[in-house]
C-alpha positions in Angstrom: 64.2 144.2 36.7 67.1 144.1 34.3 66.7 146.0 31.0 68.4 145.1 27.7 68.6 147.4 24.8 68.5 146.2 21.2 69.1 148.2 18.1 67.7 147.6 14.6 68.1 149.6 11.4 67.3 149.4 7.7 69.0 150.8 4.6 67.7 154.1 3.2 65.2 153.8 0.4 63.9 156.3 -2.1 60.2 157.3 -1.5 57.8 157.7 -4.4 54.6 159.7 -4.7 51.5 157.7 -3.8 49.5 156.2 -6.7 48.7 152.8 -5.3 50.0 150.5 -2.6 52.6 149.3 -5.2 54.3 152.7 -4.9 54.9 152.7 -1.2 58.1 151.6 0.6 57.6 148.9 3.1 59.9 148.2 6.1 59.8 145.1 8.2 60.9 144.9 11.9 60.7 142.3 14.6 60.1 143.3 18.2 61.2 140.7 20.8 59.1 139.5 23.6 59.0 141.3 27.0 59.6 144.7 25.3 58.6 147.6 27.5 59.3 150.4 25.0 60.0 150.7 21.3 61.4 153.9 19.8 61.4 154.4 16.0 63.8 157.1 14.8 62.6 158.2 11.4 65.3 159.8 9.4 64.5 161.6 6.1 66.9 163.5 3.8 67.0 164.9 0.3 69.4 164.2 -2.5 69.9 165.8 -5.9 72.6 164.7 -8.2 74.5 162.9 -5.5 74.6 166.0 -3.2 72.2 167.4 -0.6 69.0 168.7 -2.2 68.7 172.0 -0.4 66.6 173.4 -3.3 64.2 170.5 -3.4 60.6 171.3 -2.3 59.5 170.2 1.2 57.0 167.4 0.5 55.4 165.9 3.6 56.0 162.2 4.3 53.4 159.9 5.7 54.4 156.8 7.7 52.0 154.0 8.8 52.6 151.6 11.6 50.9 148.2 12.1 51.7 145.1 14.1 51.3 141.6 12.6 50.8 142.6 8.9 51.3 145.6 6.6 49.0 148.6 6.9 45.9 148.8 4.7 46.2 152.4 3.7 43.8 154.7 1.8 45.3 158.2 1.6 43.2 159.1 -1.5 40.0 158.2 0.3 38.8 155.8 -2.4 36.1 153.2 -2.0 37.0 149.7 -0.9 35.3 146.7 -2.6 32.2 145.3 -1.1 32.5 142.9 1.9 36.0 144.1 2.7 37.1 144.6 6.3 39.7 147.4 6.7 42.1 146.8 9.6 43.2 149.9 11.4 46.7 151.3 11.6 48.5 154.4 13.0 49.6 157.2 10.7 52.3 159.8 11.3 53.1 162.8 9.0 56.7 164.1 9.0 57.4 167.8 8.2 60.8 169.3 7.4 62.7 171.1 10.1 66.0 171.5 8.2 66.5 172.4 4.5 67.7 168.9 3.5 67.2 166.7 6.6 64.6 165.9 9.2 64.0 163.4 11.9 60.9 162.1 13.7 60.4 159.9 16.8 57.6 157.5 17.3 57.4 155.8 20.7 55.3 152.7 21.5 55.0 151.7 25.2 54.7 148.0 25.7 54.4 147.1 22.0 53.0 143.8 20.9 55.8 141.4 20.1 56.5 140.0 16.7 56.4 141.5 13.3 55.9 145.2 12.8 55.5 146.9 9.4 56.2 150.5 8.4 54.8 151.9 5.1 56.0 155.4 3.9 55.2 157.5 0.8 55.2 161.0 -0.6 52.0 162.9 -1.5 50.4 162.2 -4.8 52.1 164.2 -7.6 50.7 166.0 -10.6 51.5 163.1 -13.0 54.3 164.9 -14.8 56.0 162.7 -17.4 59.7 163.6 -17.4 62.5 162.4 -19.6 65.0 160.4 -17.6 68.3 162.3 -17.3 67.0 165.6 -18.5 67.6 167.2 -15.1 68.7 166.0 -11.7 65.7 164.6 -9.9 65.0 165.3 -6.3 65.1 162.1 -4.2 63.6 161.8 -0.8 65.3 159.0 1.2 63.7 157.5 4.3 65.5 155.3 6.9 63.8 154.0 10.0 65.7 152.9 13.0 64.3 150.9 15.9 65.5 150.9 19.5 63.8 148.5 21.9 64.2 148.1 25.7 63.1 144.8 27.1 63.0 143.2 30.5 64.8 139.9 31.1 64.0 137.3 33.7 60.4 138.3 34.2 58.9 136.2 37.0 56.7 133.4 35.7 53.4 132.5 37.4 52.4 128.8 37.3 48.7 128.0 37.2 47.5 126.8 40.5 50.5 128.0 42.5 50.8 130.9 44.9 53.7 133.3 44.4 54.6 135.5 47.4 56.2 138.9 47.1 57.2 141.8 49.4 57.4 145.1 47.5 60.1 147.3 48.9 59.4 151.0 49.5 61.5 152.1 46.5 59.6 149.7 44.2 56.4 150.8 42.6 55.3 147.6 40.8 56.0 143.9 40.1 55.6 142.3 36.7 54.7 138.6 36.1 53.7 136.6 33.1 51.8 133.4 32.6 51.3 131.2 29.5 47.7 130.5 28.4 47.5 127.2 26.4 44.8 126.2 24.0 41.2 125.4 25.1 41.3 127.8 28.0 38.0 129.5 28.5 38.7 131.4 31.7 41.6 133.0 33.5 41.4 134.1 37.1 44.1 136.3 38.6 43.9 136.9 42.4 45.8 138.9 44.9 45.9 137.3 48.4 47.0 138.3 51.9 47.8 141.9 51.1 49.0 143.0 54.6 48.0 146.6 55.2 45.7 147.8 58.0 43.7 150.2 55.8 43.2 147.8 53.0 45.2 146.5 50.0 46.7 149.6 48.2 47.4 147.8 45.0 46.2 147.9 41.4 46.0 144.6 39.5 46.4 145.0 35.7 46.4 142.2 33.1 47.2 142.3 29.4 47.8 139.7 26.7 51.1 139.5 24.7 52.8 142.6 26.2 53.1 144.3 29.6 50.0 146.2 30.7 49.3 149.8 29.9 47.2 152.4 31.8 44.1 151.4 29.8 44.5 147.6 30.2 42.1 145.5 32.1 42.5 146.6 35.7 41.1 146.1 39.2 41.5 148.2 42.3 42.3 145.9 45.2 41.5 148.6 47.7 37.8 148.6 46.7 37.4 144.9 45.9 37.7 142.1 48.4 38.7 139.5 47.4 40.9 141.0 44.7 40.0 138.8 41.7 40.3 139.7 38.1 38.5 137.3 35.7 39.2 137.1 32.0 36.8 135.1 29.8 38.0 133.7 26.5 41.7 134.6 26.9 43.9 134.4 23.8 45.2 130.9 23.3 48.9 130.1 22.9 50.1 133.5 24.3 51.7 135.0 27.3 49.6 137.1 29.6 51.3 139.8 31.7 50.2 140.5 35.3 51.2 143.9 36.8 50.8 144.6 40.5 51.5 148.2 41.3 51.1 150.4 44.4 48.7 153.3 44.7 50.3 156.7 44.4 51.5 158.0 47.6 51.7 154.6 49.4 54.9 154.3 51.5 56.5 151.3 53.1 56.7 147.7 52.2 53.6 145.9 50.9 53.4 142.1 51.0 51.0 140.1 49.0 50.5 136.8 47.2 49.4 136.4 43.6 48.0 133.3 41.9 46.6 132.4 38.5 44.0 129.7 37.7 43.1 128.6 34.2 39.9 126.8 33.4 39.8 124.1 30.7 36.8 124.8 28.6 36.5 121.2 27.5 35.9 120.3 31.2 34.1 123.2 32.9 33.9 121.5 36.2 37.6 121.2 36.5 40.4 123.8 36.5 43.9 123.2 35.3 45.7 120.7 37.5 47.5 122.3 40.4 50.9 121.4 38.9 52.8 122.3 35.8 52.7 119.8 32.9 55.5 119.6 30.5 56.0 122.3 27.9 55.0 119.9 25.2 51.7 118.9 26.8 50.8 122.6 27.3 52.0 123.6 23.8 54.2 126.3 25.4 56.9 128.1 23.5 60.5 127.2 24.0 61.1 130.4 25.9 59.0 129.0 28.8 61.3 126.0 29.4 60.4 122.7 30.9 59.9 122.3 34.6 60.1 118.5 34.5 56.4 117.9 35.1 54.5 115.0 33.6 51.0 114.6 32.2 48.0 114.3 34.4 47.9 111.1 36.3 51.5 110.0 35.3 53.4 110.8 38.5 53.2 112.8 41.7 53.5 116.6 41.9 56.9 118.0 40.9 58.9 120.1 43.2 57.5 123.6 43.5 59.5 126.2 41.7 61.4 128.9 43.5 59.2 131.6 45.0 56.0 129.5 44.9 54.1 127.8 47.7 51.6 125.0 48.0 48.8 124.7 45.5 45.7 126.7 46.3 42.2 125.2 46.4 40.6 125.0 42.9 37.1 126.5 42.9 34.5 125.0 40.7 34.0 126.9 37.5 30.7 128.3 36.5 28.4 126.1 34.6 27.5 125.5 31.0 28.4 129.0 29.7 32.1 127.9 29.8 31.6 125.0 27.4 33.6 124.8 24.3 33.2 122.5 21.3 35.6 120.5 19.3 37.6 122.6 16.8 37.7 121.0 13.3 41.0 121.6 11.5 41.3 122.6 7.9 43.7 121.1 5.3 46.1 123.6 3.7 46.6 123.3 0.0 49.2 125.7 -1.5 48.7 126.3 -5.2 51.1 129.3 -5.6 52.3 132.4 -3.8 49.4 133.8 -1.7 47.2 131.2 -3.4 46.2 128.8 -0.7 42.9 126.9 -0.3 41.7 125.7 3.1 39.7 122.5 2.8 37.5 121.0 5.5 37.5 117.3 6.1 34.2 115.8 4.9 33.4 119.2 3.4 32.9 121.7 1.9 29.3 121.4 3.0 29.1 121.9 6.8 26.2 120.8 9.0 25.3 123.2 11.7 23.2 121.5 14.5 20.7 123.5 16.4 22.1 122.8 19.9 25.8 123.7 19.5 28.1 125.7 17.2 30.4 124.3 14.6 34.0 125.6 15.1 36.7 125.6 12.5 40.3 126.8 12.5 42.3 128.4 9.7 46.0 128.7 10.3 48.0 131.4 8.6 51.7 130.9 8.6 53.8 133.6 10.2 55.0 136.4 7.9 54.4 134.3 4.7 50.6 134.6 4.6 50.2 138.2 5.8 50.8 139.8 2.4 47.7 138.5 0.7 43.9 138.6 1.2 42.0 136.2 3.4 38.6 135.3 1.7 35.7 133.7 3.4 32.5 132.7 1.8 29.3 131.2 3.3 26.5 129.9 1.1 23.3 128.5 2.8 21.5 125.5 1.4 17.9 126.9 1.8 16.3 123.5 1.3 18.0 122.3 4.5 15.9 124.8 6.6 12.7 122.8 6.1 10.7 126.0 5.9 12.0 127.4 9.2 13.0 131.1 9.5 16.5 130.2 10.5 19.7 132.3 10.2 23.2 131.0 10.4 25.6 133.4 12.1 29.3 133.1 11.7 31.9 134.7 13.9 35.5 135.0 12.7 37.9 135.7 15.5 41.6 135.8 15.7 43.5 133.6 18.1 40.5 132.4 20.1 37.0 131.2 19.1 34.0 133.1 20.4 32.1 130.4 22.3 29.1 132.0 24.0 26.6 130.0 25.9 24.0 132.7 25.2 21.9 131.4 22.3 20.5 134.9 21.6 23.9 136.4 20.9 24.3 137.7 17.4 27.5 139.7 17.9 31.1 138.7 17.7 32.5 141.1 20.3 33.2 141.0 24.0 35.0 143.4 26.2 38.4 142.1 25.2 37.5 140.4 21.9 36.5 141.7 18.5 35.7 139.7 15.4 33.8 139.7 12.1 30.1 138.8 11.9 28.6 137.0 8.9 25.1 135.8 8.5 23.1 133.9 5.9 19.4 133.1 5.7 16.7 132.2 3.2 16.6 135.8 1.9 20.3 136.4 1.7 21.9 133.0 1.2 25.4 134.2 0.3 27.8 136.2 2.5 31.4 137.1 1.8 34.2 138.6 3.8 37.6 139.8 2.6 40.5 140.8 5.0 43.4 142.3 3.2 46.8 141.8 4.8 45.4 139.5 7.6 47.4 139.0 10.8 48.9 135.6 10.9 48.2 132.9 13.4 45.0 131.0 14.0 41.6 132.3 12.8 38.5 130.6 14.3 35.1 130.5 12.6 32.2 129.6 14.8 28.9 128.8 13.0 25.6 128.9 15.0 22.0 128.5 13.7 19.2 130.5 15.4 15.6 131.0 14.5 13.9 134.4 14.5 10.8 134.8 16.7 8.9 137.8 18.1 11.2 138.0 21.1 14.4 137.9 19.0 16.5 134.9 18.1 16.0 131.6 19.9 17.5 128.1 19.3 16.0 126.2 16.5 14.3 122.9 17.0 15.2 119.9 14.8 16.7 122.1 12.1 20.2 121.2 10.9 21.3 123.9 8.5 23.7 123.0 5.7 26.3 125.6 4.7 28.8 125.6 2.0 32.0 127.0 3.4 34.9 128.3 1.3 38.1 129.8 2.7 41.1 130.7 0.7 44.0 133.1 0.5 44.5 135.1 -2.7 47.1 137.7 -3.7 44.6 140.5 -4.5 40.9 141.1 -4.3 39.2 139.6 -7.4 42.6 139.7 -9.1 42.2 143.5 -9.3 39.4 143.2 -11.9 39.7 144.2 -15.6 41.1 147.7 -14.8 44.0 146.6 -12.6 47.0 144.4 -12.4 47.9 142.4 -9.3 51.6 142.8 -8.7 53.8 140.7 -6.4 56.1 143.0 -4.6 59.2 142.3 -2.5 60.9 144.0 0.4 64.1 142.2 1.2 62.8 138.7 2.0 59.2 139.7 2.6 56.6 139.3 -0.2 53.3 141.0 -0.5 50.8 141.7 -3.3 49.0 144.9 -4.3 46.8 146.2 -7.1 48.0 148.7 -9.7 45.0 150.4 -11.3 44.7 151.9 -14.8 42.3 153.9 -16.9 41.5 156.2 -14.1 40.2 153.5 -11.7 41.3 153.6 -8.1 40.9 151.8 -4.9 42.3 148.7 -3.2 40.7 146.4 -5.7 40.5 148.9 -8.6 36.7 149.2 -8.1 36.4 153.0 -7.5 35.2 154.5 -10.8 35.0 158.1 -9.6 37.7 159.2 -12.0 37.5 156.3 -14.4 37.8 156.8 -18.2 34.7 156.1 -20.2 34.8 153.6 -23.0 34.4 156.4 -25.5 37.4 158.3 -24.1 39.5 155.1 -24.1 38.6 154.5 -27.8 39.3 158.1 -28.7 42.7 158.1 -27.0 43.7 154.8 -28.7 42.6 156.1 -32.1 44.5 159.4 -31.6 47.7 157.6 -30.7 47.5 155.1 -33.4 46.1 157.1 -36.3 48.5 160.0 -35.7 51.2 157.7 -37.1 49.5 158.0 -40.5 51.4 161.3 -40.8 54.5 159.2 -41.7 52.8 158.4 -45.0 53.9 161.7 -46.6 57.5 161.3 -45.5 57.5 157.8 -46.9 56.1 159.0 -50.3 58.7 161.8 -50.4 61.5 159.4 -49.6 60.4 156.9 -52.3 60.0 159.8 -54.9 63.5 161.0 -54.0 64.9 157.4 -54.3 65.7 157.3 -50.5 64.5 153.7 -50.3 66.4 152.8 -47.1 65.0 155.8 -45.3 61.5 155.0 -46.6 61.8 151.5 -45.2 62.8 152.9 -41.8 59.8 155.2 -41.8 57.5 152.4 -42.6 59.0 150.3 -39.8 58.5 153.2 -37.3 54.9 153.8 -38.4 54.0 150.2 -38.1 55.4 149.5 -34.7 54.5 152.8 -33.2 50.9 152.2 -34.2 50.6 148.7 -32.7 52.8 149.6 -29.7 50.3 152.3 -28.7 47.4 150.0 -29.4 48.9 147.5 -27.0 50.0 150.1 -24.4 46.6 151.5 -23.5 45.5 151.4 -19.9 41.9 150.5 -20.5 40.0 147.7 -22.2 40.6 149.1 -25.8 43.8 147.1 -26.2 45.1 145.2 -29.2 48.5 143.4 -29.1 49.8 141.6 -32.1 52.9 140.4 -30.2 54.5 140.7 -26.8 54.5 144.1 -25.3 58.2 144.2 -24.7 58.9 143.4 -28.4 56.6 146.2 -29.5 58.1 148.7 -27.2 61.7 147.9 -28.3 60.8 148.1 -32.0 58.9 151.4 -31.5 61.8 153.0 -29.7 64.3 151.7 -32.2 62.3 152.9 -35.1 61.9 156.4 -33.7 65.6 156.8 -33.1 66.5 155.2 -36.4 64.2 157.6 -38.2 66.1 160.6 -36.7 69.5 158.9 -37.5 68.8 158.1 -41.2 67.2 161.5 -41.8 70.2 163.4 -40.5 72.7 161.2 -42.3 70.7 161.7 -45.5 70.9 165.5 -44.9 74.6 165.2 -44.6 74.9 164.1 -48.3 78.0 162.0 -47.6 80.2 161.0 -50.5 79.4 157.5 -51.7 82.9 156.1 -50.8 82.2 157.2 -47.2 78.6 156.1 -47.0 79.0 152.8 -48.9 81.2 149.8 -48.4 81.7 146.3 -49.7 80.9 147.1 -53.2 77.7 149.1 -52.4 76.1 146.2 -50.5 75.8 148.1 -47.2 75.7 151.6 -45.6 78.4 151.7 -42.9 76.9 154.5 -40.9 73.3 153.2 -41.2 74.4 149.8 -40.0 76.6 151.2 -37.3 73.8 153.4 -36.0 71.3 150.5 -35.9 73.7 148.4 -33.9 74.6 151.1 -31.4 71.0 152.2 -30.9 70.0 148.6 -30.3 72.7 148.3 -27.6 71.7 151.6 -26.0 68.0 150.7 -25.9 68.8 147.3 -24.4 70.7 149.1 -21.6 68.1 151.8 -20.9 65.1 152.5 -23.1 64.0 155.7 -21.2 67.4 157.4 -20.9 67.9 160.9 -22.2 71.2 160.0 -24.0 69.5 157.3 -26.0 67.8 160.1 -27.8 70.4 162.9 -27.6 73.5 160.7 -28.2 72.7 159.4 -31.7 71.0 162.7 -32.6 74.0 164.8 -31.6 76.4 162.4 -33.3 74.5 162.5 -36.6 74.1 166.3 -36.4 77.9 166.5 -35.8 78.5 164.5 -38.9 76.1 166.7 -40.9 77.7 169.8 -39.5 81.2 168.6 -40.5 80.2 167.8 -44.0 78.3 171.0 -44.5 81.2 173.1 -43.1 83.7 171.3 -45.3 81.6 172.1 -48.4 81.2 175.7 -47.2 84.9 176.1 -46.8 85.8 174.4 -50.1 83.3 176.4 -52.1 83.6 179.6 -50.1 79.8 179.7 -50.1 77.2 178.8 -47.6 75.8 175.3 -47.9 73.1 174.6 -48.9 73.6 177.5 -51.2 70.0 178.4 -52.1 68.0 180.6 -49.7 64.8 178.8 -50.7 66.1 175.6 -49.2 66.7 177.4 -45.9 63.5 179.4 -45.9 61.0 176.8 -47.0 62.5 173.5 -45.8 65.3 173.6 -43.3 64.1 176.4 -40.9 60.5 175.2 -40.8 61.6 171.6 -40.3 64.0 172.5 -37.5 61.3 174.6 -35.8 58.8 171.8 -36.0 61.3 169.3 -34.6 62.2 171.6 -31.8 58.6 172.2 -30.9 58.0 168.4 -30.8 61.0 167.9 -28.5 59.8 170.6 -26.2 56.3 169.1 -26.0 57.8 165.7 -25.3 60.2 166.8 -22.6 58.3 169.5 -20.7 54.6 169.4 -21.4 53.5 165.8 -21.3 51.6 164.6 -18.2 49.5 161.6 -17.5 46.3 163.5 -18.1 47.3 165.1 -21.4 49.4 162.2 -22.7 46.9 161.0 -25.3 46.7 164.2 -27.3 50.2 165.7 -26.6 51.9 162.4 -27.6 49.7 162.3 -30.7 50.8 165.9 -31.6 54.4 164.6 -31.1 53.8 161.9 -33.7 52.4 164.5 -36.2 55.2 167.0 -35.6 58.0 164.5 -35.9 56.6 163.1 -39.1 56.1 166.6 -40.5 59.6 167.6 -39.6 61.0 164.6 -41.5 59.0 165.6 -44.6 60.6 169.1 -44.5 64.2 168.0 -43.6 64.6 165.1 -46.0 66.8 166.4 -48.9 65.6 166.3 -52.5 66.7 163.8 -55.0 70.2 164.3 -56.6 69.8 165.1 -60.3 72.0 163.4 -62.9 74.6 165.6 -64.7 73.8 166.8 -68.2 77.5 166.5 -69.1 77.6 162.8 -68.1 78.1 160.7 -71.2 77.9 157.0 -71.7 80.7 155.0 -70.0 83.1 153.1 -72.1 83.0 149.4 -71.6 86.1 147.3 -71.7 85.7 144.2 -73.8 86.2 140.9 -72.2 84.8 138.7 -69.5 83.6 139.8 -66.1 81.4 142.4 -64.5 81.8 146.1 -64.3 81.6 148.1 -61.0 80.7 151.7 -61.8 80.9 154.4 -59.1 79.6 157.9 -60.0 81.0 160.5 -57.6 78.9 163.6 -57.9 77.8 166.3 -55.6 74.3 167.6 -55.0 73.6 168.6 -58.6 70.1 169.6 -57.7 71.4 172.4 -55.5 74.6 173.4 -57.4 75.1 174.7 -60.9 75.8 171.7 -63.2 78.4 173.6 -65.1 80.4 174.0 -61.9 80.2 170.4 -60.7 83.2 168.1 -61.2 82.2 164.6 -62.3 84.5 161.6 -61.9 83.4 158.3 -63.4 85.4 155.2 -62.6 84.7 151.8 -64.0 86.7 148.8 -63.0 86.3 145.2 -64.0 
């Protein structure tokens, strides 16, 4: 056949260490129909500071692949919630072959068409809390690329028609496809008139949705005469691919005929009509095209397509085991994103008769519904059993209902079909099933009531069980419980939901308490973080005693909002929020930076004409600092320069004023060694220790007590660094007052008389009306 190559790529994305599914990077690809091979080229490279990160450590990268929906991954081996079905996926670990770049290749032969999802992440880290901007962070970027090779113009088999083929010596196989509509219970593929003297040296392979593989359903026509391959309960509304290939070592031309017959389960005595109805009547996709046929009984047979011959005789299907029952639809009611309820007409109570199953269909929209959790709940009305030892079995299958004529069957699996089994009886009247990230399409639920006997399960007599059926789609399992938060995540245009756990809880639904914090530990950590702010009381008292009222107000503001911010920021259930979290966080950060700002400005001992403006009604630098800090925090609250910038600027002002005084007086400022030995040096050492703890020691495990120590050290350093009160001059006499109307504005310009000999101080008093 003719091959066409398509190429798809995605933008590189930064990978994160795994903590929960919310920390993975998800990539979405679409594989077209008739694809024979898909090759993913997985490119990974390091960056540090905008350049190649040759010095970055080599962390392994894990990539997960799944068709139809995102992978449900569990790299930390945590426990899933009860009644949760975990769909499988394929995982691949990438190792580094070059210092800053590596590539990996993942091949899939005959992949399923439709949506494919890739999930990638780094290993779990140590929980180090680093200050943003302190050093150049190593970034691991991941970019998957997809190359697909697909066949075009694959020959189509029409049910009831014979297709003739001569396989040339240089050809090894022939590929066909046939569309299977709904309500098909049986598909028969047959190879006829294989013209070889020693037998038919052909293999017949059949697979749904994609071309067959070596492990697909197969039949050796050399050993089986006639060469007939029967598939019970084929997938509805899908293409089936038929591969006819030669045995190894067979030379020469092989001629054969191939035909497909589909049995309508609603009429087991009849097969599909020996002509092709229209695409609409068979619910075929547009890629099939219309052959101009009409519905049954409307007109004579259409002209046979090219390559097909007269219709073959239709054998009578096997008896009652092929029966199928009416499928009751469900009403879709969308409440919100991933919040969909499926209502049953004349429900939610369902009557399950003893002689036949009750079948329901749940339709999940493509792509849109695959990012949530499909929930199914069965509750048996015990009073409806009339004392019988009956059990209602439910089989949930994807894309085709399991309709078995065997009444003793209590499984939901066949050779080519696997489903989920639920059961309710008088002892266990409630059964639940949760499927995270379900595949989209049609899900069929078949309910059957059977009675237990000494010889197993048998059909019940005159017992119509009543079952309460509830089916719905939710973002997360139980909304992640009280120790988790359900987050709605987005990858380009694809939405999905995942739990983000807290307080040491883990798992897909935050139900794994192996590393969970106890209530006592949560209470202790909250009290440590909140009560450690009491250390700001001594600095407030010192500021008030020294007449630094503005500084005292800032310290009180910081103490108040830091206390209630940490009370609201706790990951467990010991949480108390007096206002919105964002407001508390902003005020806490602003108060912390303003405390540093006003303390350093106070230490600078600026002249009143520089520090005051507008007749003493405002402090220019204090007001300017508050406005600039508010702007910086609004831009980035966790940036390094939000802390260093104002601090360095204030320290620069202090250094300039201290240097000017030192030069003018020709003496070190502050002049007394006691001020340096007992106040400035201890305060600077305590502040430096606090900054080192904050920047290099804090982790998620020790955050509670390290950050509490940070509160104590910062408050203690303020108590040491805040300058003493300026003493009034003994030579300062009463100011002369000019007679007349009006007010007086008196400005006393004096230096730090508490630190300098009063006899050496120059005093200027200016009074203006």
